N, C-alpha and C positions, 0 to 999 in steps of 0.2 A: 730526509735533508733533516739536518736537529739546526733548532733556533733557540738561542738565547737573549731578549734580554741583558743591559747588565746593569744594575741598578744606581750608575751613576745617570744614564739616559733616561728613567723612569723619572727620577730627582727629578733635573731638568725637565721635564718634561710638565711633571707638576708641579714645575714650581714658575712654570711660562714663562721660560730661560731656553726655549730651544723652540724653531718657529721652524716645521717644519717645511713653509711659503718657498722662507726668506734664505733661514741660512745656507752653509756651506755645508756640503759632507763630501766625504770620502771612501773610498772602499777599500783596501789591504788586502792582500794576500797574507797566509801562514802555514809554514807546513805542516804538519803530525804533529810534531813536536813541543807544537803550540800552546798549552793546556790554559783555559780562561780561566777567570775566574772571575763570579758575575758581583764580588762584593769591595773586594781590594780594588781587582784595573778599575781606576776608571781613572789616565787622559793615558795617552796615546803611549808613552814610556813607557806602563806596563803587557807592551804588547812582547814575544818574541820573538825568538826563529820564522822573525817575516820573509818568503823567500829573494827567489835572489836569480837574475841570466835573462839571457839575450831579451828583449823587447817586455821588458819588466825596470819601470824604475822605485824607488824606494818610496812609501806611504802613497803609495796608490794610484786611482784614477778616479776623478769626481762621480759624483750618482747621485742620482735624485732618490728621495726620502721624500714620501707621501701618507697624507692619513686620512684616510674617509667613515665618519660616520651612519654608518646603520643605527636610524630612529629604528624601523621595524622587526630591524632585529637586533635590538637590544647591544649593537657591536661600533666599533672602529676596529679597521682596518692597515696597518699598516703596510707601508711594502714599501719596499730595499730593495732600491728603483739596480741594473743589470750594466752590465755594461763585456768591452772585447779588449787587450793585448794580442795587437798584429803580428805578428813574423815571431812567437817567442816557442821559449822555450825553456819551458817553468813546471815548475809538480806541483802546486799547492793542495793542503788538505779543506782549509780553512780561509772562510773572507769576511773582516773587522770591519764594519760599518761605522765612522766615526764624523763627529764635528769639526770639518776641520775652522783653523782661526790664522792659516795662515804665516803662524810664526814654529818660535816650537813643540816637538808633540807635546812637551809638557803640558800644551794648552788646551790640547788637542782633546775632546772628552770624546770620551767612549759611547757606542750606540748601544752597538748588536752582535753578534757575530754565530755565523753557521760555519753546520758542521756536515761535507758534502758528504761525508759519511763512507771513503774511501777518497784517496789521491786522487788526483788528476792532472795531469800528463800533456803535455806540448810540448811537438819537435817543430822547430822552424813552423811554427802553423797561428791559428786567435784562439784564446786561449777565453771561449766562453762561460759568463756570473751573470747566471739568469735571474728576474728582481724576483725577489718569493715574498711573499705577507705572513706579515703574524699579525693573527687577530688574538684582541683582550672581549673577551664576555665582557656581558652585566647581567 
C-alpha cells in the first residue's frame, strides 16, 4: 500500500491547526480514477471519483488518527485508523483521510491518501479498511 501526505495536512500540523487527539476525522473511498495531487488538492471537494454503492455513504466513515512520538528512534508515527462498511457492494482503490469540520466539503482539509495497489471489492459483504501507519523519521 502506498501512502501520501497532502501538503495541506502537513501545513496544518506544522502550524498547530490540527489536533490529532481532539479533531474529528473521516475516511472516504475512491475508485482508481482518482488521481491525487499533494500540492493542488487541499480540501475534500478536490477529491473526485468517490465510490458509490450499497452500504457506503458519501463522505465515508469516521476514523481515528493518532500520533506517537518515539524519541528513542527519532521518529513520529501517524496512525490512520481503520473502519468497516458492512453489507456493502463497492469497489475501491484508495482511502482518503480528511479533517471533518461537519459542513461543506470545501472546508474539510485533506490529510493523507492510501493507495491499495489494486481494486478491492465487496459484494453484500464487509469492506474492511485496516489501519496504516506513516512514519516521519528525523
